[in-house]
C-alpha positions, 0 to 999 in steps of 0.5 A: 794859304793866307799865312804868307801875309803874316810875313809882312808882319816883321817888316811893318813892325820896324816902323820905328814909332819914334821917340826922344833921345833926351831923358824919357823912355820911349814906350809903345802903347799896345792897345793903340798899336797894330801890325797887320798885313794884306795878301791876295788869295785868288785875287781877293784881299785877305787881311791878318795881323800879328798878335804878339810882337815887341819893338825897341825904338830909340829915335829923336825926330831932330836927329833921326840918323842917330836912332834905331828901330828893332822889331821881333814878331812871333810868327805863330801869332799871325792870325786871319780870324779863321780857325782853319787858316790860322791853323795852317800858318805855323806849318813848315810850308808857311812860317815853320814856327817850330824852326823859325819862331820869330821874324825880325827887323833891324834898322840900318839907317833912318832918314828925315824926308820932311813934313813928319815923314821918315824912311827907315832902311834895314834888314828883315829876316823871316824863316832865316831869309834876310832881305833889305827893306825900306819902310816909309813912316809918317809921324803925327803927334797929339797934345797928349804926348803920344806920337803915332807912326803909320806906314806900309810897305810890300814884300815878296813872300817867296823871297822869304819862302812863305808858301812853299811847294804847291803854294809857291804858285802865285795864281792862288796866293799872290807874291806881294804882301803888304805890311801895314802898321800903326804904332802909338809911342810915348816919349818922342821928342817934338817934331 
């Protein structure tokens, strides 16, 4: 059912969580980072998140075009906080985790929009289906050396065959799934 929302997972992941291209390694701070998604089931928003994912980020805010952002999300880690719903997510009709255990995002371009805002374009792959996505990202830096990247974008679950068969009916589960992310990253050059 709501399993489709995890599909947002990957996309959000790409979020880029920037970093410097000088000497420091860019690292995600897992305890302060999250990739989530929201879908609507019978018109009611249902939130979920991915518990297991990884990102490789190479990003200098002064030279974003030279950067890259790659995410790998374990689709079986999608959870809604409901044991019944969480048990449905790995099934073939939703994420088909046995055949497609991971969703990925690979950036193709990063562009500065000004004011700490960036646009990351790339390929999102879920259940073997590849789509181009554009992810808006806002960066905020603190005195403690942590850069927080936030953003949200919407995907169409049926483009990725999430919710097949009877679940393809969008009157039960909406086609739009919003992917949201908050990534805390160390090692990012100043904006």
